[in-house]
N, C-alpha and C positions, 0 to 999 in steps of 0.2 A: 474578529478570527481568530479561531482555535485549531492548533494543528497533531495529531495523534500518528506514531506509527509502530506498528508491530510485526514480529516477525513469528510466524508460527510453524509447525510442521505437518507435513500433510498423515494423516491415517490411511489405515487399509479400505478406511470407508470411502476413500475419494477414488474419484475414475473420472478419466481426462474428459470423460461426455457430460460429467459435471459442468465443468467450464461456463458452455452459453448459458446454462439456467445461472449460474451464480451471477454472471456479468449481466444478464439481463435482470434479475432481480435486483442486483446493487443498483444499476443504473435507473430503473423505475425509482426506488426506494429514495435515492439519493438525490434525484430528481425534486420531489417531493419537497425533500427537506432541504434541501440547497446546499446538498454535502459535496465537494468534490474531493478528485483521488487519483491513486493509481494504485492495481494491483501487478507485483511483479511474481509472475509465475516459474518459481525456481524447481530445479527436479524434485527435490525432498521437501522444501519450504514454498510460504508464502511467504511475502513483505509486501504489507499495502499502507499506503498514506491515506488518512483521512483528514479533509478538515472544512471546516465550516462553523455555525455557532457552536459554543463546548458543549451545551446540552444535548443539541443533535448529534455530537460528533459522538459523544460519550453515550448516548442510546446505542448508536448503531455499533459499535465497537462492543456493546453489551451482547446485544444480537447475535453479532458474528462470532464472539467467544461461546456461544452455547452450541455452535454446528459442529456437529462429531466428525466430519472430514478433516478436522486438524483438530491440534493440539500441540502442549506446549507451547501456550499463547504467553508471547512476553512484550509486554508494551514499553518499547525500550525509548520512547522519546512523546512528551503531552507538553504543550507550550501556548501558550498566547500568540499569534503571529501578526507581523503588520500586516504582510500581504497575502494574496490568496495564492500558490505557488503554481494548481493544479486548474485554474477556475476553467479553462478549455474542457475542462472532461468533468460528466459526474462519474465515470470512472474509467479511467484510461487503463490499456490492459495490454501487457508486453508483446504479444505480439504485433498489436497496429505502432509499432513503434520503431524506427532505423534499423534494421535486422543488424548494420556494421557495429552501430552505437551498442547497441545490446547485448551482441554479444560479448562484448568487453565488461559491460555495465554485468550482467550475469555471472561470468567469472567470479569480477570482485564482489558482487554482494552474493556470491554461494558463500564464500570465505567469512562474510558477516555473521550469516543467517546459523554458520555452525558453532558459533561462540554463545554461551549462554549468558554470558555478561559481556556488555560494550563498554569499553571507556569512552569519557565525554569528548576527546578525538576522534575514536571509531564512529559514534553516533553522529559527529557532528559531517564527519566524511561521508558516512552512508546519506545523509540528507542531500549534500549537495552533489552525488552519484544520482540519488533518485531526481533532484530538480533536473539535473542535466539530460534528464531522458525527455520531458517536457517537449516536445517540435515546435509547440508555439508559446513562448512565454509571454505573459503578459507586459505590456509597457506602460510604467508609470510616469 
C-alpha cells in the first residue's frame, strides 16, 4: 500500500461545474485501478489523498498533474503505508462528509494549503486531519 498527498491551487480554468465531471472520472478510473482517497475542495485549493499500489498512485498523480484547472501542485507526502485509510471510497469528496466536522477541517486545511513548504509535523497533522474525515474508518 502506498499513499500520496498533494496540494494544488485552482486556476481560472476551474469552474464549479467541473466538480461532478472530476468526481465521475476519478471514481471510474480509481475503481479500475483499485485506488482510493479523498478530495478536499477548498476555496482556492485542492488537497487530495491517493492510495493504492505505488505504480497506480504515481500514474494517477501524473495524470492529475497535467490538468489545467489547477497549478502549483505540491506533492507533500508519498510513502508506503501499512493500512488503507480511505478504503471505503474510490474518491471521497468534501461535501459528502459530516458538515460540522468538515467546516472545522476546511478552516485548518486552508492554513496548510496556503504554505509553499510544510514541516514534517505540519504534514503529519494534515494527514491526521484528513484521516479524521473518513466517516467509516476500516477496523483491522
